N, C-alpha and C positions, 0 to 999 in steps of 0.2 A: 257831316259830323253831327252826332246827337248831342243834345243839351246835357250838361253835367247832371249827374244824379243829385237830387236834393235829399236832405235829411228827412226821415219820416216825420209826419206831422206831430205825432205824440212826443217824439224826441225834441223836435223844435219847440214845442210848447213847454216842455220841462226846462229846456235851456232858457227860454224867455221868462220863466217863472223863478229864475235864480238858482238853478241846479249847480252851476259851477261854484257859487258862493258856499255851497254846503260841503264841497270836497276839500280835503287837506291841500295846502298850497303845493306840496310835493307831488300831488297827483296831476296837477294841471298841465305840465308839459306833455305827459302821455296822452291825456284826454284831448288836448288841443291838437296834437299831432294826428290822432285818429280822426277827429272831426274834420280837420283841414284836408286830409287825404281820403275822405269818405268815398269819392267816386273811383278811387283806385283800389279799394279794399275788396277782397273776395266776399261773396254773400255770407259765408259763415263768420267771417271777421266782423262784418257789419252787424249781424245778428247778435254776436257775443257782446260787442260794445253797446249796442242798443239795450240789450237786456240788463247789463251791468248798470248803465246810467239810469234807466227807468226804475230799476230796483231801488237805487239810492233816492231817486226823486219821490218814490212812494213811501219812504220811511218817514216817521214822525221826527221832529227835531231831537227828541230824546234818543230814539233808536239810531239816528244818524250819528249823534255825538258818541254813543256807546260803541258803534261799529268802528269809528275812527279815533277813539280815545288814545290808543297806544301811539298811533302815528302823530297825532297832534302833540302829545307829550314829548316825543323825540324831536319834532320840529321846533318846539319851544326851547328845549335844551340846547339845540344847535343854532338857535337864533334865526330860525326860519318861520316864525309865527306869521299869521296873516298880517298883511300890510308891510312885511319886511322888504327892505330894498336890496337885500343880499341876492346876488344872482344865483339862481337854482343850478346853473351849470357847474358851479363849484362843488355841489354835493357829491358828485362821483369821485372827486379828488380827496374827500375827507375820509380818513380811516373809519370814523364812527358812522358812516352812512349805511353800513350793512344792516343795522336795525331798521332803518327806514325801508330798505328794499325787502327785508324779511316781513315786516309788518304790512307793507304794500301787497306782497304776495298772499299773506293771510287774509287781508281785507278783500282782495279780488276773489280769492277762493271762497270766502263766505258768501259774497255776492253771487258767484257762479252757482254754488250749491243751492242757493235760495231761488235761483231763476231757472234751474234746469227743469226741463220738461221730460217726462218719461218717454223713452224711445220704445216703440213697439216693433219688435223684430218679427219678420214673417218668414 
């Protein structure tokens, strides 16, 4: 059996430098799941997650706050601000969670557009 794949060094460095603290609390279950299952992800999935996280890691504090402003506002309205002890699993059962999902998709879309590399077709 081969050794489990490790996270790329640049991603591990970003995580060590507090990347997860810069993400909205509602993003953490998704990110943690992807990182914990890293060795089971397809190469394109790994690349996508790595690009997204490194994009956020490279943002200034102001840029990061601007990117996630809508999500953080919704989290605060729902009582899920940073440091909250409310279980995130309850979010999916709350009717008002659709704005979080929508804002999550918008945020991920912004990150993806910013990290996309042009594809050269031959």
